[in-house]
VOPAGU-2260 file (C-alpha; in pm, 1 decimal, decimal comma):
REM VOPAGU-2260
SITE   aa  ch    i         X         Y         Z
SITE  UNK   A    0    3474,5    -640,7    -839,3
SITE  UNK   A    1    3629,4    -976,4    -743,9
SITE  UNK   A    2    3528,1   -1259,8    -943,2
SITE  UNK   A    3    3338,7   -1568,8    -746,9
SITE  UNK   A    4    3408,7   -1920,9    -777,8
SITE  UNK   A    5    3282,7   -2220,1    -657,3
SITE  UNK   A    6    3502,2   -2525,2    -738,4
SITE  UNK   A    7    3384,8   -2903,0    -682,1
SITE  UNK   A    8    3596,3   -3085,1    -475,0
SITE  UNK   A    9    3821,0   -2817,8    -324,7
SITE  UNK   A   10    3959,9   -3046,4     -49,1
SITE  UNK   A   11    4206,9   -3212,2    -236,7
SITE  UNK   A   12    4429,0   -3305,1    -541,0
SITE  UNK   A   13    4387,0   -3066,3    -879,3
SITE  UNK   A   14    4065,3   -2903,0    -683,4
SITE  UNK   A   15    4231,1   -2759,8    -390,8
SITE  UNK   A   16    4567,3   -2633,6    -561,2
SITE  UNK   A   17    4340,4   -2440,3    -809,2
SITE  UNK   A   18    4181,9   -2300,0    -572,7
SITE  UNK   A   19    4446,0   -2175,7    -358,0
SITE  UNK   A   20    4626,1   -2060,3    -660,5
SITE  UNK   A   21    4281,5   -1833,2    -752,4
SITE  UNK   A   22    4270,0   -1725,7    -380,3
SITE  UNK   A   23    4621,2   -1623,3    -389,1
SITE  UNK   A   24    4507,8   -1417,2    -730,5
SITE  UNK   A   25    4273,8   -1236,0    -525,2
SITE  UNK   A   26    3958,3   -1423,1    -666,3
SITE  UNK   A   27    3660,4   -1540,1    -371,6
SITE  UNK   A   28    3698,3   -1866,3    -387,7
SITE  UNK   A   29    3484,7   -2153,5    -207,2
SITE  UNK   A   30    3591,7   -2533,3    -218,5
SITE  UNK   A   31    3339,7   -2803,8    -178,5
SITE  UNK   A   32    3392,9   -3156,2      -0,4
SITE  UNK   A   33    3087,4   -3379,3     165,8
SITE  UNK   A   34    3272,9   -3384,9     469,4
SITE  UNK   A   35    3452,1   -3008,8     463,0
SITE  UNK   A   36    3458,9   -3028,8     899,5
SITE  UNK   A   37    3694,0   -3285,2     835,0
SITE  UNK   A   38    3920,2   -3067,2     625,7
SITE  UNK   A   39    4200,2   -2887,0     857,7
SITE  UNK   A   40    4382,2   -2572,6     770,1
SITE  UNK   A   41    4210,5   -2501,5     385,4
SITE  UNK   A   42    4304,8   -2177,2     230,1
SITE  UNK   A   43    3987,2   -2126,1      73,3
SITE  UNK   A   44    3594,9   -2143,2     206,0
SITE  UNK   A   45    3493,1   -2504,9     209,9
SITE  UNK   A   46    3081,4   -2571,4     137,9
SITE  UNK   A   47    2917,0   -2938,2     209,3
SITE  UNK   A   48    2832,8   -3037,2    -112,9
SITE  UNK   A   49    2789,2   -3400,2    -257,7
SITE  UNK   A   50    2781,5   -3428,0    -620,8
SITE  UNK   A   51    2539,1   -3732,9    -606,6
SITE  UNK   A   52    2328,9   -3549,3    -398,6
SITE  UNK   A   53    2060,0   -3285,2    -572,3
SITE  UNK   A   54    1981,5   -3110,1    -302,0
SITE  UNK   A   55    2344,7   -3048,2    -106,0
SITE  UNK   A   56    2389,1   -2916,5    -432,0
SITE  UNK   A   57    2117,3   -2684,2    -466,1
SITE  UNK   A   58    2220,3   -2577,1     -77,5
SITE  UNK   A   59    2539,3   -2490,5    -142,3
SITE  UNK   A   60    2515,4   -2322,9    -474,8
SITE  UNK   A   61    2232,3   -2134,7    -275,9
SITE  UNK   A   62    2461,1   -2047,3      -9,4
SITE  UNK   A   63    2680,2   -1885,9    -179,9
SITE  UNK   A   64    2459,0   -1639,8    -367,9
SITE  UNK   A   65    2290,4   -1582,6     -35,9
SITE  UNK   A   66    2618,1   -1434,1      52,8
SITE  UNK   A   67    2816,5   -1304,7    -249,2
SITE  UNK   A   68    2507,8   -1186,4    -445,2
SITE  UNK   A   69    2672,1   -1361,4    -786,9
SITE  UNK   A   70    2886,2   -1690,5    -910,3
SITE  UNK   A   71    3147,9   -1592,0   -1171,0
SITE  UNK   A   72    3289,3   -1903,1   -1202,2
SITE  UNK   A   73    3258,8   -2260,1   -1172,9
SITE  UNK   A   74    3480,2   -2535,0   -1221,8
SITE  UNK   A   75    3344,1   -2881,9   -1198,7
SITE  UNK   A   76    3627,7   -3035,1   -1087,6
SITE  UNK   A   77    3505,3   -3327,2    -850,8
SITE  UNK   A   78    3542,4   -3652,2    -997,6
SITE  UNK   A   79    3666,5   -4010,6    -874,5
SITE  UNK   A   80    3865,6   -4253,5   -1076,6
SITE  UNK   A   81    3755,4   -4643,9   -1126,9
SITE  UNK   A   82    4008,1   -4936,3   -1292,8
SITE  UNK   A   83    3926,1   -5279,9   -1380,6
SITE  UNK   A   84    3826,9   -5521,6   -1653,1
SITE  UNK   A   85    3479,1   -5412,9   -1747,4
SITE  UNK   A   86    3343,8   -5792,0   -1696,5
SITE  UNK   A   87    3443,4   -5763,7   -1379,5
SITE  UNK   A   88    3348,5   -5424,9   -1210,6
SITE  UNK   A   89    3063,2   -5402,9    -969,3
SITE  UNK   A   90    2740,7   -5257,5   -1165,0
SITE  UNK   A   91    2724,3   -5053,3    -869,4
SITE  UNK   A   92    3024,6   -4894,4    -905,7
SITE  UNK   A   93    3019,7   -4766,2   -1253,4
SITE  UNK   A   94    2659,7   -4625,3   -1135,2
SITE  UNK   A   95    2854,4   -4459,0    -886,7
SITE  UNK   A   96    3165,8   -4342,1   -1123,9
SITE  UNK   A   97    2879,2   -4212,7   -1364,1
SITE  UNK   A   98    2669,6   -4048,2   -1084,8
SITE  UNK   A   99    2986,0   -3883,7    -960,5
SITE  UNK   A  100    3163,0   -3795,5   -1319,7
SITE  UNK   A  101    2874,8   -3730,2   -1554,2
SITE  UNK   A  102    2534,5   -3672,3   -1329,0
SITE  UNK   A  103    2695,8   -3424,6   -1122,8
SITE  UNK   A  104    2867,6   -3254,5   -1323,0
SITE  UNK   A  105    2496,4   -3187,8   -1501,2
SITE  UNK   A  106    2371,4   -3136,3   -1194,4
SITE  UNK   A  107    2559,0   -2844,2   -1061,9
SITE  UNK   A  108    2594,8   -2683,3   -1390,6
SITE  UNK   A  109    2149,4   -2643,0   -1365,6
SITE  UNK   A  110    2203,1   -2519,0   -1038,7
SITE  UNK   A  111    2465,9   -2228,5   -1126,7
SITE  UNK   A  112    2277,0   -2164,7   -1441,9
SITE  UNK   A  113    1996,7   -1949,0   -1357,1
SITE  UNK   A  114    2238,9   -1708,3   -1153,4
SITE  UNK   A  115    2457,4   -1661,2   -1434,4
SITE  UNK   A  116    2173,5   -1641,9   -1673,5
SITE  UNK   A  117    2014,1   -1382,7   -1471,2
SITE  UNK   A  118    2380,5   -1162,7   -1418,7
SITE  UNK   A  119    2415,9   -1244,7   -1833,5
SITE  UNK   A  120    2719,6   -1375,7   -1765,5
SITE  UNK   A  121    2928,1   -1661,2   -1639,8
SITE  UNK   A  122    3192,2   -1941,4   -1721,7
SITE  UNK   A  123    3185,4   -2289,2   -1624,0
SITE  UNK   A  124    3448,3   -2496,0   -1688,8
SITE  UNK   A  125    3458,3   -2844,9   -1630,6
SITE  UNK   A  126    3704,0   -3092,6   -1619,6
SITE  UNK   A  127    3743,0   -3406,0   -1776,5
SITE  UNK   A  128    4062,3   -3602,7   -1858,4
SITE  UNK   A  129    4297,8   -3678,4   -2148,9
SITE  UNK   A  130    4163,8   -4063,7   -2089,3
SITE  UNK   A  131    3834,9   -3936,2   -2190,9
SITE  UNK   A  132    3952,0   -3855,5   -2578,5
SITE  UNK   A  133    4009,0   -4263,6   -2597,6
SITE  UNK   A  134    3901,2   -4595,5   -2451,8
SITE  UNK   A  135    4173,1   -4687,6   -2222,8
SITE  UNK   A  136    4196,0   -5033,8   -2136,1
SITE  UNK   A  137    4106,3   -5175,3   -1799,2
SITE  UNK   A  138    3972,9   -4818,3   -1741,0
SITE  UNK   A  139    3685,4   -4803,6   -1978,1
SITE  UNK   A  140    3442,2   -4689,0   -1733,5
SITE  UNK   A  141    3614,6   -4382,2   -1653,7
SITE  UNK   A  142    3724,3   -4308,8   -2036,3
SITE  UNK   A  143    3388,9   -4325,7   -2127,7
SITE  UNK   A  144    3174,7   -4128,3   -1817,2
SITE  UNK   A  145    3481,1   -3845,6   -1891,8
SITE  UNK   A  146    3445,9   -3853,4   -2274,5
SITE  UNK   A  147    3020,6   -3825,1   -2188,3
SITE  UNK   A  148    3106,8   -3508,0   -2006,2
SITE  UNK   A  149    3353,1   -3383,0   -2302,4
SITE  UNK   A  150    3068,4   -3411,8   -2537,1
SITE  UNK   A  151    2812,4   -3255,3   -2300,5
SITE  UNK   A  152    2996,0   -2979,7   -2252,1
SITE  UNK   A  153    3016,2   -2933,3   -2720,9
SITE  UNK   A  154    2633,5   -2918,2   -2664,7
SITE  UNK   A  155    2551,4   -2705,1   -2349,7
SITE  UNK   A  156    2814,6   -2413,9   -2480,6
SITE  UNK   A  157    2587,4   -2359,5   -2746,9
SITE  UNK   A  158    2205,0   -2374,2   -2551,5
SITE  UNK   A  159    2370,6   -2132,0   -2304,6
SITE  UNK   A  160    2657,9   -1876,6   -2521,6
SITE  UNK   A  161    2281,3   -1625,9   -2597,7
SITE  UNK   A  162    2313,4   -1572,6   -2249,4
SITE  UNK   A  163    2662,5   -1454,4   -2250,4
SITE  UNK   A  164    2721,0   -1761,1   -2014,1
SITE  UNK   A  165    3076,9   -1942,5   -2170,4
SITE  UNK   A  166    3142,8   -2357,9   -2122,0
SITE  UNK   A  167    3481,2   -2503,7   -2189,3
SITE  UNK   A  168    3651,9   -2858,9   -2105,0
SITE  UNK   A  169    4005,4   -2878,0   -1922,6
SITE  UNK   A  170    4117,9   -3242,3   -1960,2
SITE  UNK   A  171    4382,9   -3327,3   -1794,1
SITE  UNK   A  172    4682,2   -3561,1   -1819,0
SITE  UNK   A  173    4850,3   -3781,5   -1506,9
SITE  UNK   A  174    4914,7   -3537,2   -1205,9
SITE  UNK   A  175    5063,5   -3629,3    -899,5
SITE  UNK   A  176    4808,2   -3604,8    -626,2
SITE  UNK   A  177    4632,3   -3864,8    -419,2
SITE  UNK   A  178    4361,5   -3953,1    -678,0
SITE  UNK   A  179    4538,5   -4327,5    -724,9
SITE  UNK   A  180    4411,3   -4372,8    -283,4
SITE  UNK   A  181    4079,6   -4296,9    -372,9
SITE  UNK   A  182    4015,6   -4427,9    -700,4
SITE  UNK   A  183    3760,0   -4740,4    -697,9
SITE  UNK   A  184    3989,9   -5057,5    -829,3
SITE  UNK   A  185    3801,6   -5389,0    -915,1
SITE  UNK   A  186    3971,2   -5660,8    -666,1
SITE  UNK   A  187    4201,9   -5909,8    -870,7
SITE  UNK   A  188    4030,5   -6220,4    -881,8
SITE  UNK   A  189    4255,0   -6522,8    -774,3
SITE  UNK   A  190    4230,6   -6800,1   -1120,0
SITE  UNK   A  191    4084,0   -6503,2   -1359,6
SITE  UNK   A  192    4122,3   -6471,8   -1737,0
SITE  UNK   A  193    4242,0   -6146,2   -1617,0
SITE  UNK   A  194    4434,1   -6192,1   -1385,7
SITE  UNK   A  195    4808,9   -6113,5   -1488,1
SITE  UNK   A  196    4723,6   -5884,7   -1682,1
SITE  UNK   A  197    4500,2   -5625,5   -1499,8
SITE  UNK   A  198    4772,1   -5706,0   -1211,3
SITE  UNK   A  199    5026,3   -5543,8   -1411,9
SITE  UNK   A  200    4831,0   -5275,8   -1544,4
SITE  UNK   A  201    4724,7   -5138,3   -1182,6
SITE  UNK   A  202    5100,0   -5131,4   -1090,2
SITE  UNK   A  203    5156,2   -4883,5   -1434,3
SITE  UNK   A  204    4846,3   -4670,6   -1346,3
SITE  UNK   A  205    4915,8   -4609,8   -1024,6
SITE  UNK   A  206    5289,9   -4513,6   -1108,2
SITE  UNK   A  207    5172,7   -4309,2   -1403,4
SITE  UNK   A  208    5001,7   -4093,5   -1122,3
SITE  UNK   A  209    5253,6   -4081,2    -876,9
SITE  UNK   A  210    5559,3   -3986,8   -1197,7
SITE  UNK   A  211    5261,1   -3741,0   -1328,4
SITE  UNK   A  212    5362,7   -3344,9   -1350,3
SITE  UNK   A  213    5288,8   -3039,7   -1053,0
SITE  UNK   A  214    4881,7   -2990,0   -1068,4
SITE  UNK   A  215    5049,7   -2620,4   -1061,5
SITE  UNK   A  216    4988,7   -2653,2   -1382,0
SITE  UNK   A  217    4615,7   -2684,5   -1405,7
SITE  UNK   A  218    4529,5   -2421,6   -1168,6
SITE  UNK   A  219    4804,1   -2201,8   -1423,1
SITE  UNK   A  220    4611,8   -2324,1   -1765,7
SITE  UNK   A  221    4215,4   -2257,0   -1552,4
SITE  UNK   A  222    4378,8   -1860,1   -1426,2
SITE  UNK   A  223    4422,9   -1764,0   -1791,9
SITE  UNK   A  224    4116,1   -1921,8   -1895,2
SITE  UNK   A  225    3918,0   -1704,2   -1686,1
SITE  UNK   A  226    4081,6   -1429,1   -1804,1
SITE  UNK   A  227    4052,7   -1563,5   -2180,8
SITE  UNK   A  228    3748,3   -1348,1   -2354,0
SITE  UNK   A  229    3615,2   -1623,8   -2573,7
SITE  UNK   A  230    3749,8   -2002,1   -2436,4
SITE  UNK   A  231    3800,5   -2251,3   -2669,5
SITE  UNK   A  232    3589,9   -2579,3   -2651,2
SITE  UNK   A  233    3839,0   -2798,1   -2532,0
SITE  UNK   A  234    4193,7   -2724,0   -2347,1
SITE  UNK   A  235    4412,1   -3013,4   -2261,0
SITE  UNK   A  236    4718,2   -3007,2   -2014,3
SITE  UNK   A  237    4983,9   -3244,8   -1927,6
SITE  UNK   A  238    5284,5   -3412,4   -2022,6
SITE  UNK   A  239    5343,6   -3345,6   -2426,7
SITE  UNK   A  240    5313,0   -3722,6   -2504,3
SITE  UNK   A  241    4990,0   -3762,1   -2358,9
SITE  UNK   A  242    4838,4   -3471,4   -2532,3
SITE  UNK   A  243    4985,6   -3577,5   -2883,6
SITE  UNK   A  244    4823,8   -3902,3   -2807,4
SITE  UNK   A  245    4460,7   -3741,1   -2882,4
SITE  UNK   A  246    4625,6   -3558,0   -3209,4
SITE  UNK   A  247    4760,0   -3909,2   -3333,9
SITE  UNK   A  248    4420,0   -4049,9   -3273,3
SITE  UNK   A  249    4270,8   -3847,5   -3525,4
SITE  UNK   A  250    4497,1   -3912,8   -3789,5
SITE  UNK   A  251    4564,1   -4280,3   -3751,1
SITE  UNK   A  252    4354,2   -4575,8   -3852,6
SITE  UNK   A  253    4135,1   -4712,7   -3593,5
SITE  UNK   A  254    4314,8   -5048,1   -3590,2
SITE  UNK   A  255    4698,2   -4888,0   -3563,3
SITE  UNK   A  256    4593,5   -4688,2   -3295,9
SITE  UNK   A  257    4451,4   -4979,3   -3105,3
SITE  UNK   A  258    4788,5   -5171,5   -3168,6
SITE  UNK   A  259    5008,3   -4881,6   -3041,3
SITE  UNK   A  260    4784,3   -4844,3   -2716,1
SITE  UNK   A  261    4816,0   -5239,2   -2686,8
SITE  UNK   A  262    5204,6   -5195,2   -2737,8
SITE  UNK   A  263    5179,1   -4957,8   -2479,7
SITE  UNK   A  264    5041,6   -5075,8   -2206,9
SITE  UNK   A  265    5202,3   -5447,0   -2347,9
SITE  UNK   A  266    4865,7   -5664,1   -2389,6
């Protein structure tokens, strides 16, 4: 029986690449988009879903289950980036980021778990970020939202294990996608105390994305996880030094690690 997969944020970036890869491997794949009618030539089925709207989530999940009679894999991929000095990021933008990166995935999990319990099987893969393992300057909101999803996953996977449901995290590093163009950038404010250093960091952050790895690496990693009997709690996918930075955070004193990050970001 072909497995049915739902990928939030499946119309662009990592989600699109993962969806196409799984479709080629024979899965029944549904992606989501806030406006699927605007997406041309999608290789996977797209349903309307906004992770900030619980009713649209319920409607999309119900639609898929009504057609397929099951749902085997949820890939919680939809997310948005955000940059800026915390002091200068509008509070509404901070709330929007957490609505998308934390509360959205929670609502989607709530929507699919009853069906997975009924099946006594299912896999949820939450796409977080290597940035979620550390507080990065001028990415405080993004790092903390992804870090929150990491910890949520650790907890909920224990809550649902007895129902035959598995949950795991996949934390990507920088990949060459269009995320930079969709990220909210707090504006560089003239004569702000952060003006010079933040404008320099903006260029560096976008450069890292542009020079990132091919998203096919995420697709291959997720395919392997789906075919793993007992997925681990955490997976990291990306450049060696990005993954190594997590190891260093575990073994170095906090102040030493902080100094290393500040040197890296020229602060």
